C-alpha positions in Angstrom: -45.7 18.9 -101.8 -45.8 15.4 -100.4 -42.1 15.1 -101.0 -41.3 18.4 -98.9 -43.3 16.8 -96.0 -41.2 13.8 -96.0 -37.8 15.6 -96.5 -38.3 18.2 -93.9 -38.4 16.0 -90.9 -35.5 14.0 -92.1 -33.4 17.2 -92.3 -34.5 18.3 -88.7 -33.5 14.9 -87.4 -30.2 14.9 -89.1 -29.3 18.4 -87.9 -30.3 17.2 -84.3 -28.0 14.3 -84.7 -25.2 16.3 -86.0 -25.6 18.9 -83.2 -25.5 16.2 -80.5 -22.6 14.6 -81.9 -20.8 18.0 -81.9 -21.8 18.6 -78.2 -20.4 15.2 -77.3 -17.2 16.0 -79.1 -16.8 19.4 -77.5 -17.5 18.3 -73.9 -14.6 18.8 -71.3 -12.7 15.8 -70.3 -13.3 14.7 -66.6 -10.3 13.5 -64.6 -11.0 10.6 -62.1 -8.9 10.2 -58.9 -9.1 8.1 -55.8 -10.7 9.5 -52.7 -8.3 10.9 -50.1 -8.5 9.2 -46.7 -7.9 11.5 -43.6 -6.1 9.9 -40.6 -8.3 10.2 -37.4 -8.1 13.3 -35.6 -7.2 12.7 -31.8 -6.6 14.7 -28.7 -3.4 14.1 -26.5 -1.9 15.0 -23.3 1.7 15.5 -22.5 3.3 13.1 -19.8 4.9 14.8 -16.8 6.7 13.0 -14.0 5.8 14.2 -10.6 5.8 13.2 -6.8 2.4 12.7 -5.8 0.9 12.4 -2.2 -2.1 10.1 -2.1 -5.2 11.2 -0.4 -8.0 9.1 0.8 -11.5 10.6 1.2 -13.9 9.6 4.0 -16.7 11.0 6.2 -18.1 10.9 9.6 -19.7 12.7 12.5 -17.8 14.5 15.3 -17.9 12.8 18.8 -16.2 13.6 22.0 -13.1 11.6 23.0 -14.2 11.4 26.6 -17.9 11.2 27.7 -19.4 10.4 31.1 -22.5 9.9 33.0 -22.7 12.2 36.2 -23.8 9.7 39.0 -24.2 10.7 42.6 -22.4 8.3 45.2 -24.9 9.2 48.0 -28.7 9.4 48.0 -30.5 12.7 49.0 -32.5 15.7 47.9 -30.7 18.1 45.5 -30.5 21.7 47.2 -28.3 23.4 44.5 -27.6 23.0 40.8 -24.9 25.0 39.0 -25.9 27.4 36.2 -23.4 25.6 34.1 -25.2 22.3 34.4 -27.6 22.8 31.5 -27.4 21.5 27.9 -24.5 23.2 26.2 -23.0 24.7 29.3 -19.3 24.7 29.8 -17.5 24.1 33.0 -13.9 23.8 34.3 -12.3 20.8 36.0 -13.2 21.0 39.7 -16.1 23.2 39.4 -19.1 22.2 41.6 -22.0 21.0 39.4 -24.6 20.1 42.1 -25.0 19.6 45.9 -27.1 17.3 47.8 -28.3 17.9 51.2 -25.6 17.4 53.8 -27.7 16.6 56.8 -27.9 12.8 56.6 -24.1 12.7 56.0 -23.3 15.0 58.9 -25.5 12.9 61.2 -23.7 9.8 60.2 -20.4 11.5 60.7 -21.3 12.4 64.3 -22.5 8.9 64.9 -19.2 7.5 63.6 -17.4 9.9 65.9 -19.5 8.9 68.8 -18.7 5.2 68.0 -15.0 5.9 68.0 -15.3 7.8 71.4 -16.9 4.7 72.9 -14.4 2.2 71.3 -11.6 4.2 72.6 -12.9 4.1 76.0 -13.4 0.4 75.6 -9.8 -0.1 74.6 -8.5 1.8 77.4 -10.7 -0.3 79.9 -9.7 -3.6 78.2 -6.0 -2.8 78.2 -6.3 -1.8 81.9 -8.0 -5.1 82.7 -5.4 -7.0 80.6 -2.5 -5.4 82.6 -4.2 -6.2 85.9 -4.9 -9.9 84.8 -1.3 -10.3 84.0 0.0 -9.0 87.4 -2.5 -11.3 89.1 -1.5 -14.2 86.8 2.2 -13.9 88.0 0.9 -14.0 91.6 -1.0 -17.3 90.7 -4.3 -15.5 91.6 -5.8 -15.5 88.0 -6.1 -18.7 85.8 -4.8 -18.9 82.4 -8.3 -18.9 81.1 -9.1 -15.7 82.8 -6.1 -14.1 81.2 -6.9 -15.4 77.9 -10.3 -13.8 78.2 -8.9 -10.4 79.2 -6.4 -10.8 76.2 -9.5 -11.4 73.9 -11.5 -8.5 75.3 -8.6 -6.2 74.4 -8.5 -7.5 71.0 -12.1 -7.0 70.4 -11.9 -3.5 71.8 -9.0 -2.7 69.3 -11.1 -4.1 66.4 -14.1 -2.0 67.5 -11.9 1.1 67.4 -10.8 0.2 63.9 -14.2 -0.1 62.8 -15.3 3.1 64.3 -12.4 4.9 62.4 -13.5 3.2 59.3 -16.9 4.5 59.7 -15.6 8.0 60.2 -13.7 7.8 57.1 -16.6 6.6 55.2 -19.0 9.2 56.6 -16.4 11.9 55.8 -16.2 10.6 52.2 -19.9 10.6 52.0 -20.0 14.1 53.3 -17.7 15.2 50.6 -19.6 13.3 47.9 -22.8 15.5 48.5 -21.0 17.9 46.3 -20.4 16.7 42.7 -17.5 18.4 41.0 -16.6 18.3 37.3 -13.8 15.6 36.6 -12.5 17.6 33.6 -12.9 20.7 31.4 -15.9 19.8 29.5 -19.6 20.5 28.4 -23.0 19.3 29.4 -24.8 17.2 26.8 -27.9 16.3 28.9 -29.4 17.3 32.2 -31.8 15.0 34.1 -32.1 16.6 37.6 -33.1 19.8 39.2 -33.5 21.5 42.7 -35.7 19.6 45.1 -35.5 16.3 43.2 -34.5 13.3 45.3 -31.5 11.3 43.6 -30.3 8.0 44.6 -26.9 6.4 44.6 -25.8 5.2 41.2 -28.7 6.9 39.0 -27.3 9.2 36.4 -28.2 12.9 36.8 -26.4 14.3 33.7 -24.3 13.5 30.7 -21.1 15.4 30.0 -18.1 15.2 27.8 -14.6 16.6 27.7 -13.7 19.4 25.3 -9.9 18.8 25.1 -10.2 16.6 22.1 -12.9 15.8 19.4 -12.8 12.5 17.4 -14.3 11.5 14.1 -14.7 7.8 13.2 -13.8 7.4 9.5 -14.7 4.2 7.5 -12.0 3.4 4.9 -12.6 0.7 2.4 -10.0 -2.2 2.2 -8.7 -1.2 -1.4 -7.7 2.3 -0.1 -5.5 1.0 2.8 -2.5 0.7 0.5 -2.4 4.5 0.1 -2.2 5.6 3.9 0.0 4.6 6.7 -2.5 3.9 9.4 -1.4 3.3 12.8 -1.9 -0.6 13.1 -1.0 -1.6 16.5 0.3 -5.1 17.4 0.2 -6.8 20.7 3.4 -6.3 22.8 4.4 -3.1 20.8 4.3 0.5 21.7 1.8 2.7 20.1 4.5 5.1 18.9 3.7 5.3 15.1 3.0 7.7 12.4 -0.1 9.9 12.5 -1.4 10.8 9.1 -2.5 14.3 8.7 -6.3 14.8 8.0 -8.4 17.8 6.8 -12.0 17.9 7.6 -14.5 20.1 6.0 -18.0 21.0 6.7 -20.7 23.6 5.7 -22.1 25.6 8.5 -24.5 28.6 7.9 -23.9 28.3 4.2 -20.1 28.6 4.3 -17.5 25.9 4.1 -14.9 25.6 7.0 -12.0 23.3 7.6 -10.3 21.8 10.6 -6.9 19.9 10.7 -6.2 16.8 12.8 -4.5 13.6 12.7 -5.3 9.9 12.7 -4.5 8.7 16.2 -5.5 5.1 16.0 -7.5 2.3 14.1 -10.3 0.3 15.7 -9.5 -3.3 16.4 -12.1 -4.9 14.2 -13.1 -4.9 10.5 -16.8 -4.4 9.8 -18.1 -7.8 8.8 -20.8 -6.2 6.5 -19.0 -3.4 4.7 -15.5 -4.8 4.9 -14.2 -1.4 6.0 -11.7 -0.6 8.7 -12.4 2.5 11.0 -9.7 5.1 11.6 -10.2 7.6 14.3 -9.3 11.2 13.5 -8.6 13.6 16.4 -8.8 17.4 16.7 -7.4 19.1 19.5 -9.1 22.0 21.5 -12.3 21.9 19.3 -14.2 24.6 21.1 -11.3 27.1 21.0 -11.9 30.4 19.1 -9.5 30.7 16.0 -7.7 33.9 16.1 -8.6 36.2 13.2 -11.3 33.9 11.8 -15.0 33.5 12.3 -14.8 29.6 12.0 -17.4 27.9 14.2 -16.4 25.3 16.8 -15.7 21.7 15.8 -19.0 20.8 17.4 -20.0 17.3 18.6 -22.5 16.0 16.0 -21.1 18.0 13.0 -21.0 15.9 9.8 -17.8 16.3 8.0 -16.0 15.3 4.8 -12.4 14.2 5.5 -9.3 13.9 3.4 -6.6 11.7 4.8 -3.0 12.4 3.5 -1.2 9.2 2.8 1.9 8.0 1.2 4.1 9.8 -1.4 4.7 8.1 -4.8 7.9 9.4 -6.6 8.3 9.9 -10.4 4.7 9.1 -11.5 2.5 10.2 -14.2 -1.0 11.4 -13.7 -3.3 11.2 -16.7 -7.0 11.5 -17.5 -8.9 8.4 -16.9 -9.7 8.2 -20.7 -6.1 7.7 -21.5 -6.0 4.1 -19.9 -6.9 1.3 -22.4 -7.6 -2.3 -21.9 -4.9 -4.4 -20.3 -3.3 -1.5 -18.6 -1.9 0.0 -21.8 -1.6 3.6 -23.2 -1.6 4.8 -26.6 1.5 7.0 -27.2 1.9 9.2 -30.3 5.5 9.2 -31.6 7.3 12.0 -33.5 5.8 10.8 -36.7 2.3 11.0 -35.5 1.9 7.2 -35.3 0.4 5.1 -32.5 2.4 3.0 -30.3 1.2 0.8 -27.4 2.8 0.9 -24.1 2.3 -1.2 -21.1 2.4 0.6 -17.7 1.9 -0.1 -14.1 -1.3 1.4 -12.8 -0.7 2.6 -9.2 -4.1 4.0 -8.6 -7.2 4.5 -10.8 -10.0 6.9 -9.9 -13.1 8.2 -11.6 -11.3 11.1 -13.5 -7.6 10.2 -13.3 -5.2 7.5 -13.4 -1.7 7.3 -11.8 0.8 5.2 -13.6 4.5 4.5 -13.6 7.0 2.7 -16.0 6.6 2.3 -19.7 6.4 6.1 -20.5 8.8 8.9 -20.5 8.2 12.5 -19.5 7.4 14.6 -22.6 5.8 11.9 -24.7 2.4 12.4 -26.1 -0.6 10.1 -24.7 -3.9 9.8 -26.7 -7.0 10.6 -24.6 -9.7 10.4 -27.4 -11.7 7.2 -27.8 -10.5 5.0 -30.7 -12.5 2.0 -31.8 -9.9 0.3 -33.8 -6.3 1.3 -32.7 -3.5 -0.5 -34.6 0.1 -0.3 -33.8 1.8 2.1 -36.1 -1.5 3.6 -37.3 -1.2 7.2 -38.6 -3.1 9.9 -36.7 -3.7 13.6 -36.6 -3.2 15.5 -33.3 -5.6 18.2 -32.6 -4.5 21.5 -31.5 -4.8 22.2 -27.8 -7.9 24.4 -27.0 -7.1 28.2 -26.6 -7.0 29.5 -23.0 -10.3 30.2 -21.6 -12.0 27.8 -24.1 -14.5 25.5 -22.6 -14.4 21.9 -24.1 -17.0 19.2 -23.5 
């Protein structure tokens, strides 16, 4: 019995070993192979040559081209003010704006006329005395000193007559100046006078501006000047030059409107702090109603975003900003899906796009995906373009 206790475990262990050996011998063979490395997947865009007109963005506020202070040239009490002489009121050239009492001017004119009548009489008397003195001088009755005195009296009388005539002219002018008329077609910005108020010569009574043109002062950075032909005037040369087109946009009452104008001049100085040059855009007839539209007037004070149309570049390629690599190079994917470096000339680089020329042919594929380690000749996979209507991040 003791022998069976010893043999039985031995038999179990032996059977287990045999089973394990059999399982190992019957296991399937595992084939080992090297891991497959996939080329990087990138997005590309196709280069297309085009003619591109550059545009420069700017902004500013609308201001009148011509602005004036209404200043009376005579003193007096205001007796009438035109209904148009109110803030926002329109007027035509030659319209009366206000009248000052004419009484003082009329009195001054009567005095001047009286002075002329007296001077005319004095001239006649002086010339009569001069004629008589000359006759007596030929007879030896009047001395040369008395003749000279008669000649002097005639000259003084003529001078007094000229002075009286000048006083009449001045009084007539002052009488006309009691009525202030509009110098041009315009609008009232500010009114500082009313009926019954005493005004003095040289003190402004209103501020007005012309409505034939409106202007916008547009600051342009120095690095953007290469893209527009601004009218830069030189001493001794005519101001006949190109006037770049400019489109100005503004939101009024929740809707966006646009007006078209042109750059008519540049200011004579460069801003010392911002290093910008200011171009002046002009819009004709800003308060005219546009036929068939509800566009509001191009009103003074309106803040606008401007787009200046500049020079035209021929046969250039516009690419996404992400296509440009260091040292002004592009990554072109050839027909074998391998990367090739291309040096290009960057004409203009903006936040979202870049304009290049040279070094690339129309139809070539340009990589726009970021690549940390791009190597000349590296194999890549080109991602299929997104389906129409697909939003990509």
